[in-house]
C-alpha positions as CSV (number, residue, x, y, z in Angstrom):
1,X,-31.8,172.9,69.0
2,X,-35.4,174.1,69.1
3,X,-34.6,175.7,65.8
4,X,-33.6,172.6,63.9
5,X,-36.9,171.0,65.2
6,X,-38.5,173.6,64.0
7,X,-36.9,173.0,60.4
8,X,-37.3,169.1,60.9
9,X,-41.0,169.6,61.3
10,X,-41.7,172.2,58.8
11,X,-39.4,169.3,56.0
12,X,-41.9,166.8,57.2
13,X,-44.5,169.5,57.1
14,X,-43.7,170.3,53.4
15,X,-43.1,166.5,52.3
16,X,-46.5,165.6,54.0
17,X,-48.1,168.4,51.7
18,X,-46.5,167.2,49.1
19,X,-48.0,163.9,49.6
20,X,-51.3,164.5,50.0
21,X,-51.2,167.3,47.2
22,X,-50.0,164.0,44.6
23,X,-52.6,161.9,46.5
24,X,-55.5,164.4,45.7
25,X,-53.7,164.3,42.2
26,X,-54.3,160.8,41.7
27,X,-57.7,161.0,43.2
28,X,-58.6,163.1,39.8
29,X,-57.4,160.7,38.1
30,X,-58.3,157.7,39.0
31,X,-61.8,158.2,41.1
32,X,-62.9,161.2,40.1
33,X,-66.9,161.4,38.3
34,X,-65.7,160.7,34.7
35,X,-67.1,162.9,31.5
36,X,-67.5,162.0,27.9
37,X,-68.0,164.2,24.9
38,X,-68.7,167.8,26.7
39,X,-69.1,169.3,23.0
40,X,-71.9,167.5,22.2
41,X,-73.5,169.4,25.3
42,X,-72.2,172.8,24.1
43,X,-72.6,172.8,21.1
44,X,-76.9,171.8,21.7
45,X,-76.8,174.3,24.2
46,X,-75.3,177.0,22.0
47,X,-78.3,175.9,18.6
48,X,-80.6,176.0,21.0
49,X,-80.0,179.1,22.6
50,X,-79.5,181.0,19.4
51,X,-82.2,179.6,17.3
52,X,-84.4,182.9,16.1
53,X,-82.0,184.8,17.8
54,X,-79.6,188.0,15.5
55,X,-77.8,189.0,18.8
56,X,-75.6,187.8,20.5
57,X,-71.9,187.7,22.0
58,X,-68.7,185.5,22.4
59,X,-65.9,185.3,24.2
60,X,-62.4,184.2,22.5
61,X,-59.7,183.7,25.0
62,X,-56.5,181.6,24.2
63,X,-53.6,180.2,25.7
64,X,-55.7,179.7,29.5
65,X,-52.9,176.7,30.0
66,X,-55.2,176.2,33.4
67,X,-54.7,179.5,34.5
68,X,-56.5,179.5,38.1
69,X,-55.1,182.7,39.0
70,X,-56.3,184.8,35.5
71,X,-59.1,182.8,33.7
72,X,-61.1,181.7,36.9
73,X,-60.2,184.4,39.6
74,X,-59.9,187.3,37.1
75,X,-61.9,186.1,33.5
76,X,-64.7,184.1,34.6
77,X,-66.5,186.6,36.4
78,X,-66.4,189.2,34.1
79,X,-67.3,187.4,31.5
80,X,-70.0,186.1,33.7
81,X,-71.0,189.4,34.7
82,X,-71.0,191.2,31.3
83,X,-73.7,188.5,29.9
84,X,-71.8,186.8,27.4
85,X,-73.7,184.2,25.8
86,X,-70.6,181.4,25.1
87,X,-67.2,181.2,25.2
88,X,-64.8,179.7,22.9
89,X,-60.9,178.8,23.6
90,X,-58.9,179.4,20.8
91,X,-56.3,176.9,21.8
92,X,-53.7,175.5,25.1
93,X,-56.8,175.9,27.4
94,X,-54.6,172.7,29.0
95,X,-51.5,173.2,30.7
96,X,-50.4,169.5,28.9
97,X,-52.9,167.0,27.9
98,X,-52.6,165.0,31.3
99,X,-55.6,163.5,33.1
100,X,-55.3,165.5,35.9
101,X,-55.6,168.7,33.8
102,X,-58.4,168.1,31.9
103,X,-60.1,166.9,34.8
104,X,-59.2,170.7,36.5
105,X,-60.0,172.7,33.5
106,X,-63.4,170.5,33.4
107,X,-64.2,171.8,37.2
108,X,-62.2,175.7,36.4
109,X,-65.2,175.5,33.4
110,X,-67.9,174.8,35.8
111,X,-67.9,178.1,37.4
112,X,-69.2,179.9,33.8
113,X,-72.9,180.3,33.6
114,X,-72.6,179.8,29.9
115,X,-71.4,177.0,27.6
116,X,-67.9,177.0,26.1
117,X,-66.6,175.2,23.2
118,X,-62.7,173.9,22.6
119,X,-60.0,174.2,19.5
120,X,-57.6,171.7,19.5
121,X,-54.1,173.0,20.1
122,X,-50.7,171.1,21.3
123,X,-51.2,171.3,24.9
124,X,-54.4,169.5,24.1
125,X,-52.4,167.0,22.1
126,X,-49.6,166.7,24.3
127,X,-48.3,163.3,26.9
128,X,-51.3,161.8,25.0
129,X,-53.3,163.9,25.3
130,X,-55.5,163.5,22.0
131,X,-57.5,160.4,23.3
132,X,-58.3,162.2,26.1
133,X,-59.2,165.4,24.6
134,X,-61.3,162.9,22.5
135,X,-63.2,161.0,24.9
136,X,-63.8,163.5,27.0
137,X,-64.2,166.4,24.8
138,X,-65.6,165.0,20.8
139,X,-63.6,165.0,17.6
140,X,-60.4,167.3,17.0
141,X,-62.1,169.2,13.7
142,X,-65.9,170.1,13.7
143,X,-68.1,172.7,12.6
144,X,-71.6,173.1,12.9
145,X,-74.3,176.7,11.8
146,X,-76.1,178.8,14.8
147,X,-77.4,182.3,14.6
148,X,-76.6,182.8,10.9
149,X,-72.9,182.1,12.0
150,X,-71.3,178.9,11.0
151,X,-68.1,177.8,13.6
152,X,-65.9,175.6,12.3
153,X,-62.4,174.4,14.1
154,X,-59.6,172.6,12.9
155,X,-56.6,170.7,14.3
156,X,-53.4,172.8,13.5
157,X,-51.3,170.1,15.5
158,X,-50.8,168.0,12.6
159,X,-52.6,164.7,14.6
160,X,-55.4,164.8,11.8
161,X,-53.8,164.6,8.0
162,X,-53.6,168.4,6.9
163,X,-54.4,166.8,2.7
164,X,-57.9,165.0,4.5
165,X,-58.6,168.4,6.5
166,X,-58.4,170.6,3.8
167,X,-60.4,167.9,1.5
168,X,-63.3,168.3,4.2
169,X,-62.7,172.4,4.7
170,X,-63.0,172.6,1.5
171,X,-66.8,170.3,1.4
172,X,-67.8,172.4,4.4
173,X,-67.1,176.1,2.9
174,X,-68.5,174.9,-0.8
175,X,-71.8,174.3,1.0
176,X,-72.0,178.0,2.4
177,X,-75.5,179.4,3.3
178,X,-74.4,181.5,7.0
179,X,-73.5,185.1,6.5
180,X,-70.3,185.1,9.5
181,X,-68.0,182.4,9.0
182,X,-65.9,181.9,12.1
183,X,-62.8,179.7,11.7
184,X,-60.7,178.5,15.2
185,X,-56.8,177.0,14.7
186,X,-54.5,176.7,17.7
187,X,-51.6,177.8,15.3
188,X,-51.4,181.5,14.1
189,X,-51.7,180.6,10.2
190,X,-49.7,184.0,9.3
191,X,-46.3,184.9,11.0
192,X,-47.1,187.3,14.2
193,X,-44.1,189.9,13.8
194,X,-42.9,190.9,17.1
195,X,-39.7,190.5,16.9
196,X,-38.9,192.2,20.9
197,X,-41.1,189.7,22.3
198,X,-39.5,186.7,24.6
199,X,-39.6,183.2,22.7
200,X,-40.8,184.5,18.8
201,X,-37.1,185.4,17.9
202,X,-35.7,182.0,17.2
203,X,-38.5,179.6,17.4
204,X,-40.9,179.6,14.9
205,X,-42.8,176.9,16.1
206,X,-45.8,179.3,16.9
207,X,-47.1,179.5,13.4
208,X,-48.3,176.6,11.3
209,X,-45.5,176.0,8.8
210,X,-46.1,175.6,4.6
211,X,-47.6,174.0,2.8
212,X,-50.3,173.5,5.4
213,X,-50.4,177.0,6.0
214,X,-50.3,178.3,2.3
215,X,-53.2,175.3,1.4
216,X,-55.4,176.4,4.3
217,X,-55.1,180.7,4.0
218,X,-55.8,180.1,0.1
219,X,-58.9,177.8,1.1
220,X,-59.8,180.7,3.5
221,X,-59.9,183.7,1.8
222,X,-61.3,182.2,-1.2
223,X,-64.8,181.3,0.8
224,X,-64.8,184.6,2.1
225,X,-63.9,183.3,5.8
226,X,-64.7,186.3,7.8
227,X,-62.2,186.1,11.4
228,X,-59.9,183.0,11.6
229,X,-59.4,183.0,15.7
230,X,-55.6,181.2,17.0
231,X,-53.9,181.3,20.1
232,X,-50.7,179.8,20.4
233,X,-48.2,183.4,21.3
234,X,-48.9,185.5,24.4
235,X,-49.9,188.3,22.6
236,X,-53.2,189.5,21.6
237,X,-51.8,190.3,17.5
238,X,-54.7,191.6,14.2
239,X,-53.6,190.8,10.7
240,X,-56.0,191.3,7.0
241,X,-55.4,189.2,4.5
242,X,-57.6,188.9,1.4
243,X,-60.4,190.2,3.7
244,X,-60.5,187.8,6.1
245,X,-59.3,189.0,9.6
246,X,-56.7,186.9,11.4
247,X,-56.9,186.9,15.4
248,X,-54.3,186.0,17.5
249,X,-54.9,186.4,21.2
250,X,-53.0,184.1,24.1
251,X,-53.4,186.6,27.2
252,X,-55.5,184.1,29.2
253,X,-52.9,182.7,31.0
254,X,-49.7,180.6,30.5
255,X,-47.0,182.2,29.9
256,X,-47.1,186.4,29.3
257,X,-45.1,189.0,30.3
258,X,-47.4,191.6,31.6
259,X,-45.3,194.5,29.2
260,X,-47.1,196.8,26.2
261,X,-45.9,193.5,24.3
262,X,-47.8,190.7,26.7
263,X,-50.5,191.1,28.4
264,X,-53.3,189.3,29.9
265,X,-56.6,190.0,28.1
266,X,-59.4,188.2,25.9
267,X,-61.2,188.8,22.8
268,X,-65.0,189.8,22.5
269,X,-67.0,188.6,19.3
270,X,-70.6,191.2,18.9
271,X,-72.7,189.6,16.0
272,X,-75.9,191.6,14.7
273,X,-77.6,189.8,12.2
274,X,-74.9,190.2,9.2
275,X,-72.5,192.6,10.9
276,X,-70.2,191.3,13.7
277,X,-67.4,193.7,15.7
278,X,-64.0,192.3,17.2
279,X,-62.6,193.9,20.1
280,X,-59.9,193.0,22.6
281,X,-60.7,193.6,26.3
282,X,-57.2,193.6,28.3
283,X,-57.5,192.6,31.4
284,X,-56.7,195.9,34.0
285,X,-56.2,194.8,37.6
286,X,-57.3,198.2,38.9
287,X,-54.6,198.3,41.3
288,X,-52.2,200.5,42.5
289,X,-49.1,200.2,40.8
290,X,-46.4,199.0,43.3
291,X,-49.5,196.3,44.2
292,X,-49.5,195.8,40.8
293,X,-45.9,195.4,39.5
294,X,-45.9,192.8,42.6
295,X,-48.6,191.1,41.1
296,X,-47.3,191.4,37.6
297,X,-44.3,189.1,39.1
298,X,-46.3,186.5,41.1
299,X,-48.7,186.6,37.6
300,X,-45.2,185.7,35.5
301,X,-43.4,183.8,38.1
302,X,-47.1,181.6,38.4
303,X,-47.4,181.4,34.9
304,X,-43.7,179.7,34.1
305,X,-45.3,176.7,35.3
306,X,-48.5,176.2,33.2
307,X,-50.4,174.5,36.0
308,X,-53.3,175.3,38.4
309,X,-52.8,176.3,42.0
310,X,-52.5,173.4,43.6
311,X,-49.7,171.9,41.1
312,X,-48.2,175.2,42.0
313,X,-48.0,174.8,45.4
314,X,-46.4,171.3,45.0
315,X,-43.9,172.4,42.9
316,X,-42.8,175.1,45.4
317,X,-43.1,172.5,48.0
318,X,-41.0,170.6,46.5
319,X,-38.6,172.8,45.8
320,X,-38.9,174.2,49.7
321,X,-38.4,170.1,50.7
322,X,-35.3,170.5,48.6
323,X,-33.9,173.2,50.3
324,X,-34.2,172.2,53.9
325,X,-32.0,169.2,52.9
326,X,-30.1,170.9,51.3
327,X,-29.5,173.1,54.2
328,X,-29.2,169.7,57.0
329,X,-26.8,168.7,54.8
330,X,-24.6,171.7,54.5
331,X,-25.4,174.2,57.2
332,X,-26.0,171.2,60.1
333,X,-22.5,169.9,61.6
334,X,-22.3,166.7,62.3
335,X,-21.1,165.0,65.4
336,X,-20.5,161.6,64.5
337,X,-18.8,160.4,67.8
338,X,-21.3,159.9,71.0
339,X,-21.8,163.2,73.3
340,X,-18.6,162.6,75.7
341,X,-20.8,165.3,78.4
342,X,-23.5,162.6,78.7
343,X,-22.6,160.4,82.1
344,X,-23.5,156.8,81.4
345,X,-23.0,155.8,84.8
346,X,-25.2,158.9,86.0
347,X,-27.7,155.7,87.4
348,X,-26.0,154.4,89.1
349,X,-26.8,150.9,89.7
350,X,-30.3,151.1,89.6
351,X,-31.7,148.0,87.7
352,X,-33.4,148.9,83.9
353,X,-36.1,147.2,82.7
354,X,-35.0,146.3,78.6
355,X,-37.1,145.2,76.3
356,X,-36.0,142.8,73.2
357,X,-37.2,142.3,70.3
358,X,-36.1,139.9,67.8
359,X,-37.0,138.2,64.2
360,X,-35.8,134.5,65.5
361,X,-34.9,133.2,69.0
362,X,-34.5,129.4,70.8
363,X,-35.2,127.1,70.2
364,X,-34.2,127.8,66.5
365,X,-30.0,127.5,66.6
366,X,-28.6,131.0,64.8
367,X,-25.7,133.4,65.4
368,X,-28.3,136.1,66.6
369,X,-30.5,134.1,69.0
370,X,-27.9,133.0,70.7
371,X,-26.6,136.7,71.2
372,X,-30.0,137.7,72.4
373,X,-30.2,134.3,74.9
374,X,-26.4,135.4,76.4
375,X,-27.3,139.5,76.6
376,X,-30.7,138.8,78.7
377,X,-28.5,136.2,80.9
378,X,-26.1,138.5,81.3
379,X,-28.4,142.0,81.8
380,X,-31.0,139.5,84.3
381,X,-26.7,138.2,86.4
382,X,-26.7,142.1,86.6
383,X,-30.1,142.5,88.3
384,X,-32.2,144.1,85.3
385,X,-35.2,143.3,83.9
386,X,-35.5,141.7,80.4
387,X,-38.3,141.2,78.0
388,X,-37.5,139.2,75.0
389,X,-39.7,139.5,72.1
390,X,-39.7,136.5,69.7
391,X,-41.7,134.4,67.1
392,X,-43.4,131.2,69.0
393,X,-41.8,127.7,68.0
394,X,-43.8,124.5,67.8
395,X,-42.0,123.2,70.3
396,X,-40.6,125.9,72.1
397,X,-39.4,125.8,76.2
398,X,-43.4,125.6,78.4
399,X,-42.3,127.6,81.7
400,X,-40.4,130.7,79.9
401,X,-43.1,132.9,79.6
402,X,-42.2,135.2,82.7
403,X,-39.6,136.9,80.4
404,X,-40.4,135.9,76.6
405,X,-43.3,137.1,74.7
406,X,-44.2,135.0,71.7
407,X,-45.8,136.2,69.2
408,X,-48.1,133.5,66.9
409,X,-46.7,132.6,64.0
410,X,-48.4,133.7,60.4
411,X,-46.2,132.3,58.2
412,X,-43.5,129.6,58.8
413,X,-40.8,130.8,56.1
414,X,-37.6,128.6,54.4
415,X,-37.4,125.4,53.0
416,X,-37.5,123.6,56.7
417,X,-39.6,126.0,57.3
418,X,-37.1,127.3,59.8
419,X,-38.6,130.8,60.5
420,X,-41.1,132.2,61.5
421,X,-43.3,135.0,60.2
422,X,-44.5,136.4,63.4
423,X,-47.9,138.0,64.2
424,X,-46.9,142.2,65.1
425,X,-50.1,143.4,64.5
426,X,-51.4,141.5,67.7
427,X,-53.1,143.7,70.1
428,X,-51.6,141.6,73.2
429,X,-47.6,142.9,72.1
430,X,-48.8,146.7,72.6
431,X,-50.2,145.7,76.3
432,X,-47.6,143.8,77.2
433,X,-44.6,145.9,76.2
434,X,-46.3,148.8,77.3
435,X,-47.4,146.9,81.2
436,X,-43.6,146.3,81.2
437,X,-42.8,149.6,80.9
438,X,-39.1,149.7,79.4
439,X,-36.8,152.2,79.9
440,X,-35.2,151.3,76.6
441,X,-36.3,149.2,73.3
442,X,-33.0,146.8,72.1
443,X,-34.0,145.6,68.5
444,X,-32.2,143.1,66.6
445,X,-33.3,143.6,63.2
446,X,-34.0,146.4,61.1
447,X,-37.5,145.0,59.4
448,X,-40.4,143.0,61.1
449,X,-40.4,142.6,65.0
450,X,-37.7,144.5,65.1
451,X,-39.0,147.7,63.0
452,X,-42.6,146.8,65.6
453,X,-39.6,147.5,68.5
454,X,-38.9,150.6,66.8
455,X,-42.3,151.6,66.7
456,X,-43.2,150.8,70.1
457,X,-40.1,152.8,71.2
458,X,-41.9,155.8,69.7
459,X,-44.6,155.5,70.8
460,X,-44.0,154.6,74.1
461,X,-41.4,157.6,74.2
462,X,-38.1,155.5,75.6
463,X,-35.1,155.3,73.5
464,X,-34.3,152.7,70.9
465,X,-30.9,150.7,70.4
466,X,-30.2,148.6,67.2
467,X,-27.4,146.0,67.2
468,X,-26.4,145.6,63.2
469,X,-25.5,141.5,63.3
470,X,-26.7,140.1,60.0
471,X,-25.3,141.8,56.0
472,X,-28.1,141.9,54.5
473,X,-26.9,142.0,51.1
474,X,-25.4,138.5,51.5
475,X,-29.5,137.3,52.3
476,X,-30.7,138.4,48.6
477,X,-31.8,134.9,47.8
478,X,-33.9,134.7,50.7
479,X,-35.4,138.0,49.2
480,X,-38.6,137.5,46.8
481,X,-36.4,141.0,44.4
482,X,-34.3,141.1,42.4
483,X,-30.9,140.1,43.5
484,X,-28.8,142.9,42.5
485,X,-31.6,145.3,43.0
486,X,-31.9,143.9,47.7
487,X,-28.5,143.1,46.9
488,X,-26.5,146.0,46.1
489,X,-28.9,149.3,47.1
490,X,-32.4,147.9,49.4
491,X,-30.4,146.0,52.0
492,X,-28.3,149.0,52.5
493,X,-30.9,151.6,52.4
494,X,-33.1,149.3,54.4
495,X,-30.4,149.1,57.3
496,X,-29.1,153.1,56.9
497,X,-32.6,154.2,57.7
498,X,-33.5,152.2,60.3
499,X,-30.3,152.7,62.0
500,X,-30.6,156.3,61.5
501,X,-34.2,156.0,63.1
502,X,-32.8,154.3,66.3
503,X,-30.6,156.6,69.2
504,X,-27.7,154.4,68.9
505,X,-25.8,151.4,67.2
506,X,-24.6,148.6,68.4
507,X,-22.1,146.9,66.3
508,X,-19.9,144.1,67.0
509,X,-16.6,144.8,65.4
510,X,-14.9,148.2,64.2
511,X,-15.1,147.0,59.8
512,X,-18.9,147.1,60.5
513,X,-18.7,150.3,62.5
514,X,-16.7,151.7,59.7
515,X,-20.0,150.4,57.0
516,X,-22.3,151.9,58.5
517,X,-20.4,155.5,58.7
518,X,-19.7,154.8,54.5
519,X,-23.6,153.9,53.9
520,X,-24.6,157.3,55.9
521,X,-25.5,156.1,59.2
522,X,-24.9,159.3,61.7
523,X,-26.2,158.0,64.7
524,X,-24.0,157.1,68.1
525,X,-21.8,153.8,67.1
526,X,-20.8,151.5,69.5
527,X,-18.2,148.4,68.5
528,X,-19.1,146.0,71.3
529,X,-18.4,142.7,70.3
530,X,-21.2,140.0,71.6
531,X,-20.5,137.9,75.0
532,X,-19.6,134.0,74.9
533,X,-19.7,131.7,77.5
534,X,-15.9,131.6,77.7
535,X,-15.2,128.6,80.7
536,X,-18.3,126.6,78.7
537,X,-16.2,126.5,76.4
538,X,-12.9,126.6,78.0
539,X,-13.3,122.5,79.4
540,X,-15.0,119.5,77.9
541,X,-16.2,116.1,79.5
542,X,-13.6,113.3,78.4
543,X,-16.3,110.5,79.2
544,X,-19.0,112.5,76.0
545,X,-15.5,113.2,74.1
546,X,-14.6,109.2,74.7
547,X,-18.5,108.6,73.5
548,X,-18.4,110.9,70.1
549,X,-15.3,109.9,69.4
550,X,-16.6,106.3,69.0
551,X,-20.0,107.6,67.6
552,X,-18.0,109.2,64.2
553,X,-15.0,107.2,64.3
554,X,-12.5,109.5,64.6
555,X,-9.7,107.1,66.0
556,X,-6.5,108.4,64.2
557,X,-7.9,110.7,62.7
558,X,-7.1,114.9,62.3
559,X,-10.1,116.1,63.3
560,X,-11.5,119.7,61.8
561,X,-14.7,121.0,63.5
562,X,-17.2,124.1,61.5
563,X,-20.0,125.7,62.7
564,X,-22.2,127.1,60.3
565,X,-26.0,127.3,59.0
566,X,-26.5,124.9,55.9
567,X,-27.4,127.8,53.6
568,X,-25.7,129.8,50.4
569,X,-24.6,132.6,52.2
570,X,-22.5,130.4,54.6
571,X,-19.9,129.8,51.7
572,X,-19.9,126.0,52.8
573,X,-19.0,125.2,49.0
574,X,-16.3,126.7,48.9
575,X,-15.2,125.0,51.6
576,X,-16.0,121.4,50.3
577,X,-13.8,122.5,47.0
578,X,-10.6,123.0,50.2
579,X,-11.3,120.0,51.5
580,X,-10.9,117.9,48.3
581,X,-7.7,120.2,47.5
582,X,-6.8,119.0,51.6
583,X,-7.5,116.0,50.3
584,X,-5.5,114.6,47.1
585,X,-2.1,117.3,48.6
586,X,-1.8,116.6,52.2
587,X,-0.5,113.3,53.8
588,X,-2.9,114.1,56.5
589,X,-5.9,111.8,57.3
590,X,-8.3,114.5,58.4
591,X,-12.0,114.3,58.7
592,X,-14.3,117.3,59.5
593,X,-17.3,117.8,62.2
594,X,-19.5,120.0,60.2
595,X,-22.4,121.3,63.3
596,X,-25.5,122.9,61.8
597,X,-28.7,122.8,59.6
598,X,-30.4,124.4,57.0
599,X,-32.5,124.2,53.8
600,X,-29.2,123.5,51.8
601,X,-28.4,119.5,53.6
602,X,-29.3,117.4,51.5
603,X,-27.6,119.1,48.2
604,X,-24.3,119.8,50.5
605,X,-24.5,116.3,51.4
606,X,-25.2,115.4,47.8
607,X,-21.8,117.7,46.6
608,X,-19.9,115.9,49.5
609,X,-20.4,112.5,47.7
610,X,-19.8,113.4,44.2
611,X,-16.5,115.3,45.3
612,X,-15.8,112.2,47.0
613,X,-14.9,113.7,50.7
614,X,-17.8,110.7,52.7
615,X,-15.0,109.8,54.4
616,X,-13.4,113.1,54.9
617,X,-16.5,114.8,56.1
618,X,-19.7,114.5,58.2
619,X,-22.7,116.7,58.4
620,X,-23.5,116.8,61.8
621,X,-26.9,118.9,61.9
622,X,-28.2,120.6,64.8
623,X,-26.7,120.3,68.1
624,X,-28.1,121.5,71.5
625,X,-26.3,124.5,72.8
626,X,-25.0,122.8,75.4
627,X,-23.0,120.1,73.8
628,X,-21.3,122.6,70.8
629,X,-18.1,122.8,73.8
630,X,-17.6,118.8,73.2
631,X,-17.5,118.9,69.5
632,X,-14.9,121.8,69.4
633,X,-12.5,119.8,72.1
634,X,-12.6,116.9,69.9
635,X,-11.2,118.9,67.0
636,X,-7.7,120.3,66.7
637,X,-8.3,123.1,64.2
638,X,-11.6,125.2,63.7
639,X,-12.3,125.9,59.7
640,X,-14.7,128.5,58.3
641,X,-15.6,129.9,54.7
642,X,-18.8,132.2,56.0
643,X,-18.0,136.1,54.4
644,X,-21.6,137.4,55.2
645,X,-20.6,136.6,59.2
646,X,-20.5,140.8,61.4
647,X,-18.8,139.3,63.9
648,X,-18.3,135.6,63.9
649,X,-19.5,134.5,67.1
650,X,-18.8,130.4,66.5
651,X,-14.9,131.7,66.2
652,X,-14.8,132.6,69.7
653,X,-16.5,130.0,70.6
654,X,-14.2,127.7,68.9
655,X,-11.0,130.0,70.0
656,X,-12.1,129.4,73.9
657,X,-11.6,126.2,73.2
658,X,-8.2,126.7,72.5
659,X,-8.8,125.9,68.9
660,X,-6.2,128.2,65.8
661,X,-8.9,129.1,63.1
662,X,-8.6,129.2,58.9
663,X,-11.4,131.2,57.7
664,X,-11.3,134.1,54.9
665,X,-10.9,137.1,55.5
666,X,-14.3,139.3,55.9
667,X,-15.7,142.3,57.6
668,X,-17.1,139.8,61.0
669,X,-13.3,137.8,61.0
670,X,-11.2,140.6,60.5
671,X,-11.3,142.3,63.7
672,X,-10.5,138.5,66.2
673,X,-8.6,136.6,64.0
674,X,-5.1,137.7,64.4
675,X,-3.2,136.2,60.7
676,X,0.0,134.4,62.6
677,X,-1.2,134.8,66.4
678,X,-4.4,132.8,66.6
679,X,-5.0,131.9,63.8
680,X,-5.0,132.4,59.3
681,X,-6.8,134.8,57.5
682,X,-6.7,134.2,53.8
683,X,-7.7,135.1,50.5
684,X,-11.0,133.4,48.7
685,X,-8.6,131.1,47.2
686,X,-9.3,127.4,48.3
687,X,-5.6,126.7,47.2
688,X,-4.5,128.9,50.1
689,X,-6.9,128.3,52.4
690,X,-6.6,124.4,52.3
691,X,-2.7,125.2,52.6
692,X,-3.1,126.7,55.7
693,X,-4.5,124.2,57.4
694,X,-2.3,121.8,56.2
695,X,0.8,124.1,57.7
696,X,-0.7,123.9,61.1
697,X,-1.7,120.5,60.9
698,X,1.8,119.6,60.2
699,X,3.3,121.8,62.6
700,X,2.2,120.8,66.4
701,X,4.6,123.4,68.1
702,X,3.0,126.2,65.7
703,X,-0.5,125.0,66.7
704,X,0.3,124.9,70.1
705,X,0.9,128.4,70.3
706,X,-1.8,129.7,68.4
707,X,-4.2,127.8,70.5
708,X,-2.4,129.4,73.8
709,X,-3.2,132.7,71.7
710,X,-7.1,131.9,70.8
711,X,-8.1,131.0,73.8
712,X,-6.4,134.5,75.8
713,X,-7.9,136.1,72.8
714,X,-11.8,134.6,73.5
715,X,-11.2,135.2,77.6
716,X,-11.7,138.9,76.6
717,X,-15.0,138.8,75.6
718,X,-17.1,137.3,78.2
719,X,-20.5,137.5,78.3
720,X,-20.6,139.6,82.1
721,X,-17.6,142.2,80.0
722,X,-20.5,142.2,77.5
723,X,-23.6,142.4,79.0
724,X,-21.4,145.7,81.4
725,X,-20.8,147.2,78.2
726,X,-24.5,146.7,76.4
727,X,-25.7,148.5,79.9
728,X,-23.1,151.4,79.5
729,X,-24.3,152.7,76.1
730,X,-28.9,152.2,77.6
731,X,-27.6,154.2,80.5
732,X,-25.9,156.8,77.8
733,X,-29.0,156.6,75.0
734,X,-31.5,157.0,78.7
735,X,-29.4,160.5,79.7
736,X,-28.8,161.8,76.1
737,X,-33.2,161.3,75.6
738,X,-33.3,163.3,78.9
739,X,-30.9,165.8,78.3
740,X,-32.5,166.5,74.7
741,X,-35.7,167.0,76.0
742,X,-34.1,169.0,79.0
743,X,-32.8,171.2,75.9
């Protein structure tokens, strides 16, 4: 366990380092002080320096490539120490034309004690870098005179048309008045003959191709240019053509092999009046051969990335994080079963303090609020203390504050403002929960208040249990995101990440457990259906039933009942289509009482009228929980079409009232409805669905047998059994937490 914890800490440390470096790169791009037209200041400095001077020295470097290890730490100190008057990059001073690379280069050049100039090369041009080069430094090609010398810079990338450049160059060279002519082109104007060097055997992109090369060399040699300096190739090369010396120098960084062909170096140019000398300066690290070999290997690996040290650390940290992730995936044993060495009964009958966090609660009527309320009642009946953290509502009971913390509403949501976005940022929440001192936190949603409960669990160092109530993918129409994106990716990723951040997960059915494992939940999972108030649904007051029959004019009718929120995910349109088919194909005079409210009420009422079902369907609206049982006892069958349930608690409640059920196959229904025993499950086919309803209405013996079986099934899901089972889950996670800390 300590080893696994160390690996986890190392993994998160790398993630933190990656985030910090990415943040720093963002800072470089968007917040660091800007710089513009740097070449204008540098040219002025060089011209002023060389006024009335005939003797000076400058260094030429190629392929700096943001190299910190070579350029900043090795070459710059040497240039400063040896007193060069200025330096010139022969091209590829940056690893790429990204904004962060230019800013990093600008910071590196600030260590120089002398002016500098950059030749525009292919790396400067890459990733739209040409725009940045122009803004930060100046034109791609330019020329100026200083100290009896002319310095001319070409754009060998082709960003500037070569025809235009040759016309411009002809005018520059024709007006020659300076005795020394130095020209800079990032691409060599003649091929470099080093067949054994990696990268130059089968790739001619390192030199300028015809016909531009032939035209430029003809102009240069006819005008008597003294020397042309280039980079691109990671080596030093010197050629003579028509009286012009062509120097290739690519040893200031980048892809340097540190062998006899390719090594780190720069070029020194000494000017004395009309004379000049060009010499290679090889970088001698001056270390023991073993250390030199090791550092050469380091520089080779380092150079492969063409980056500064911060970017190199970012890349290495990313690879380490990936390696740790793969290690954990491949070599860490995964045990998806609960730890059977943990005794959930170790705590005996000692009462627990349980804090429950839910995004909706009574008086809002829904499956989750009812489930939470029943669990609270069952736990308190077993002498445990419970604190429910829930949103506040306008008409909530005034006498409940002893065991419920109502959070102020930030934003009502939904067409009828039935959902409340609670203020989870209140210090009152932390203070009240801390004072309650929960031994376990039970969250009922994977976001908002549920997420607050998870974070408080970490803060207070108590285990967190999550109950998976809701198939989020069926609620994509409530989320301000593209439906397929939320339905197919975000919803499942949200549930997976949240569940894996808890100590255990409770699911109501085996099919829900299978879903959890498929999406990648690794924490212990306990299958525990939500309890129902069996006794309350098993009986009903006859006088109340008579009143309801008169209110809805049900005499002589075959009554069906359904309980559902009136919203898209409940698939009520399907149910109406099925009932329209039943009306046209069956001899039974049926009437459906649909209990529940929602933002689709008006639309569904209009559709009922369009389908001609006004005499067969009544939208009852919201019904107090204490009256739901009476409506069930009015009916002969319970019908349901939702496919978004994780359990279908209303189905169990109807079965407790002795009603056979006709439902559509779905994950929440599959485990509680036994086809042909306590009801029927059909495919999402209105014809098949209404056919099963007609079968039950036509066979009283079959209906009576299924009614008895439905009642027996519901009796196994009493609240008392539910609360006892959940209490054992709590004790399990408490003991598991204690055991892990002991290890």
